[in-house]
C-alpha positions in Angstrom: 1.1 5.7 40.0 2.1 2.2 41.2 -0.9 -0.2 41.5 1.0 -2.5 43.9 4.5 -2.0 45.2 6.9 -2.4 42.2 4.1 -2.9 39.6 2.8 -0.2 37.3 0.0 -0.1 34.8 1.2 0.1 31.2 -2.2 1.3 29.9 -5.9 0.7 29.8 -7.8 -1.7 27.6 -10.6 -0.7 25.2 -12.3 -3.4 23.3 -15.1 -3.5 20.8 -17.6 -6.3 21.3 -18.8 -8.3 24.3 -15.8 -10.6 24.6 -13.0 -9.7 27.1 -9.4 -9.1 25.9 -7.3 -12.2 25.2 -5.6 -14.1 28.0 -2.7 -16.4 27.2 -4.2 -19.5 25.5 -1.9 -21.8 27.5 1.5 -21.6 29.1 4.8 -23.4 28.3 6.8 -24.4 31.4 10.3 -22.8 30.9 11.8 -23.9 34.2 11.1 -25.2 37.7 13.2 -25.9 40.7 13.4 -29.5 41.9 10.9 -30.5 44.5 13.5 -32.5 46.4 16.0 -29.6 46.5 13.8 -26.8 47.7 11.0 -26.4 50.2 9.5 -23.5 48.3 8.5 -24.4 44.7 9.2 -22.0 42.0 8.3 -22.3 38.3 8.6 -19.9 35.3 6.0 -20.0 32.5 6.0 -18.5 29.0 2.5 -17.4 27.9 1.5 -18.9 24.5 -0.7 -16.2 22.9 -3.6 -16.8 20.5 -3.0 -16.0 16.8 -2.5 -12.3 16.2 -1.2 -11.7 19.8 2.2 -11.6 21.4 3.4 -12.3 24.9 5.6 -9.6 26.5 7.4 -11.7 29.1 7.1 -14.6 31.5 5.2 -15.4 34.7 6.9 -16.6 37.9 4.8 -18.6 40.4 5.5 -20.2 43.8 4.1 -23.5 42.7 4.7 -26.3 40.2 1.3 -25.9 38.6 0.5 -23.8 35.6 -0.6 -20.3 36.7 -4.3 -19.2 36.0 -4.8 -18.0 32.5 -5.8 -14.5 33.7 -2.3 -14.0 35.2 -1.0 -12.7 31.8 -2.7 -10.7 29.1 -1.5 -11.0 25.5 -1.1 -7.9 23.4 -2.4 -7.5 19.9 0.7 -7.7 17.7 -0.3 -4.3 16.1 0.7 -2.7 19.4 4.0 -4.6 19.8 7.5 -4.2 18.3 10.8 -6.1 18.5 12.9 -5.4 21.6 16.3 -6.5 22.8 17.6 -8.0 26.0 19.7 -6.1 28.5 23.3 -7.1 28.2 23.7 -8.4 31.8 21.9 -11.7 32.7 19.6 -11.4 35.8 20.0 -15.1 36.8 21.0 -18.5 35.4 20.2 -21.9 36.9 23.0 -24.3 37.9 24.0 -27.2 35.8 22.4 -29.5 38.3 19.0 -29.0 36.8 17.5 -31.1 34.0 17.4 -28.1 31.7 18.9 -24.6 31.8 17.2 -21.4 32.6 18.5 -17.9 31.8 16.6 -14.8 32.9 17.0 -11.5 31.1 15.4 -8.2 31.5 13.9 -6.8 28.3 14.9 -3.2 27.3 11.5 -1.5 27.7 9.8 0.9 30.0 7.6 -1.8 31.5 10.7 -3.8 32.8 9.4 -7.2 31.9 11.7 -10.3 31.9 12.0 -13.4 29.8 13.2 -16.8 30.9 14.9 -18.8 28.2 16.2 -22.4 28.2 19.3 -21.3 26.3 21.5 -18.3 26.6 20.1 -15.3 24.6 22.8 -15.7 22.0 21.7 -19.3 21.2 18.0 -18.8 21.7 15.5 -18.3 18.8 13.1 -16.5 21.1 13.2 -12.8 20.7 11.6 -10.3 23.1 8.8 -8.0 22.2 7.6 -4.7 23.9 4.8 -2.3 23.7 5.1 -0.1 20.6 7.0 3.1 21.7 4.7 5.3 19.6 1.7 3.9 21.4 3.3 4.5 24.8 4.0 8.1 24.0 0.4 8.7 22.9 -0.9 7.0 26.1 1.3 9.1 28.5 
């Protein structure tokens, strides 16, 4: 059941101890539009997970500031596996920007996306997804 239009829960969180699950430790800015070119700011951020965790995608915000840390949860690497990008690119920035941005959907049931500074064929970043065996047990 969708929580909000176009968003779905990919599972619940159970955690032993008194500390909450891990948020992204920090974000790395992947891309932003130029303030002088657009009236509406947009920036894309890659969560930088703590050790032992992985980020499953990127965060898009309508601002130039880093999003709040609780915008993205990082998944324990035990529950993640390698994924692949869809063949077709979703969007690419123009050459007028200081650095490139290439957005790809990840082949997974949660439909996350990744924003890269290089085309996927040249990038060292590889996508991750929730372990399929874990998703099958959860459904």
